[in-house]
C-alpha positions, 0 to 999 in steps of 0.5 A: 639449779641441779636436778634434785633441786628442779624435782624436790620430791624425786627424779624419774628413773630409766623406767619412768618411775620416780626415784627419791632424791638425796637429802641436802643436809650439809651446811658450810661447817659440816662441809669443812669438817668433811673436807678436813676429815677426808684429807686427814687420816691414814696418809699423815699418820702412816706415811710421814716416816716413809716420806722421811726415808725418801727425802731425809730431814726436809720432810715438810717439803714434799708435803708442801709440794703436794699441797701446791699441786693439790691446790692447783687442781682444786681450783679446776674442781671448783669451776666444775662443781659450781658449773655442774653441782651434781654427784659423779665428780671427775667422771661427770666432768670427763663425760661432759668434756669428751663424751667418750663413754669408755674414757668416762668409765675408766676415770670413774673406775679409777677414782672408785678403786682408789677410794675403796683400796684406801678404805680397805687399807684403813680397815686393815690398819684399824684392825692392827691398831685394835690388836695392839691397843688391847694386846689381842696378838692378831697381827699377821694372822687371820684375826686381822682379816676378820676384824677388818671385815667386821669393821667394814660391815660397820662402815656399811651400816653407818653409810646405809643409815644416811649421809646425815648420820655418816657426816655427823659421825665424821664430825666426831672422828675428824675432831679425834684426828685433829686432836691427835695431830695437835698433840704432835704439834704441841709436843714438838714445839713444846720440846723445841722450845725446851731445847730438845731435838735438833731443828737443823734436821729440817733442812737436811736432804737425803742425797745418797745413791747418786740422788740429788736433793731435787729428785729426792724431794720429787720422789717423796712428793709422789708419796706425800701426795697420798696425804693430800688426796681426799678434797676431790671426794667433796664434789660428789656431795654436791647434791647433799650440800646446801647451796653448793654453788656459793658454799664450795669455793670458800669451804674447799680452799679453807679446808685445804689451807687448814690441812696444809698448815697442819701437815707442815707443822706435824712434819717439822715437829716429827723430824725435829724430835726423831731422826729421819732414819728412825722415823721411817722404821715401822708403821707408827711414826707419830707414836715415836714422836710422842715417845721422844717428846713426851715419854710420860704421855699415855702411849695407849691413848695415842694409839686409840687416836690413830685407830679412830683416824684411819677409821674415819678414812675408811668411812669417808672413802666408802661414803664417796665410792657409793656416791660415785657409783650412784652418780655414774648410774644416774648418768647412764654409764653404769647400770640403772640398778646402782642408782636406786635410792632407798625409799625410807633412808634415802641413801643409795643402798644398792651402790653401797652394797656394791662398793662394800662387796668390793672392799671385802674382796680387797681386804684380804689381798691388800699390800703394804701402806706405801705401795697402796698409798702410792698407787692411790696417789698415781691413780688420782694424779692421772685423774686430776690430769684429765680434770685440769684439761676438762675444765678448759674444754668445758669453757665452750659449754656455758650455763645459765647460772653464775659459777666460779671461774678459775684463771686459765693458767691454773689448769694448764699448770695443774695439768702439767704438774700432775702429768709430770708426777705420774711419770716414771722419772720421778722415782715412783716405785714400779709396783705402783704401776703394776697395781694400778695397771691391774686395777684398770685391767679389771675396769676394762673387763667391767666395761665390757660386761656393762656394755653387754648388759646394756645391750641385753636390756636395751639401755642406752647411755645418755649424753650429759652435754645435751642435758641442762643443769636443771636436768630437763635434757633428753635421756636416751 
């Protein structure tokens, strides 16, 4: 039983007052659409061409490799989320496993930063697509920033309305995303059946400049991995999911399988109709596929679909970032004020405001999609390495209820593969390390500020390892 289940009318705050609990509004189908919608989005719509630049025609292979690594880590997440069905995700697992508050904070900050950076990038992409669709001519000017900020404000309002409204909107946007990708698949395979394109490209590798096919695929995988992230966000919805212990295993694995198959089919269709070097030019690779395979298809319509796809990415990332901050506050790693829940809307309104302000600050200074996508993947790959280790450490922490248990070899291989993909030997762009390092440096600074505030207010950090799942353990 989770903490919110143990206290259906609310939970005590640090001051002893009762805070309202989160609504359990997500059933299996809503959770499935949430996971699929979170994984799909900016990555596949914007990065297919950039992956082709690195690997050549075999653009499907990096997506397949990224899927396998993500699947290994997903098994670790399943054991942990069914063992500790609470918000906070990787940060909670890290703290339970190692009990070092500084490491916990850095993990939480890395996950939060990756989500907010991704959402900020999606906001700018939304603004750019809106500009192109209506011929507003905003690209490259201050107008893009203004529209992106207005869009982020709209996302915050949806988030404040409640997770029920947010997830229902996610259902609509996920259907739009799926429609766009299914259009690509149908156009591609219809054209292939009609004898158009060149299917042999799917087995070609870019091996110039001394690079082998293997290392080209590995370098491309470090970027393609950005398209697979998102599944880990769902564990932060544990407190808002109906019967999470039984629901999560089958739904998370099904969601990963669906998106993996879609990615493979989209990448095969894309490179069959458009040569790899052309696919990698510009920021609209799938639009080129539509133009090549179905020149009579209304291009403006597909532009709208792309716009709504990146909008969904922004909505879900901001939804998850706020829930992560809320969960960390409940673990007393962040100040208690960030864990406050609105008495009427039952949403973590302070956490929403905090994460939105960070996104507003990032929007103006965001970089190119490949750099941000690669940095997001780098941060999360490092987090996944820690999560895979944590699941093994936490085997010594039994709980009273039955939960999913992954075979030991899976988190071992998962940790090794994630650590490998995080290394500079993969050919990762050095700018990604610089951006990630800068973000973590900000995290260290905020950690110092948090410690100062906690000491000034007399707030002590709790040790989740001393608590039971029912939330009846001592809070210091």
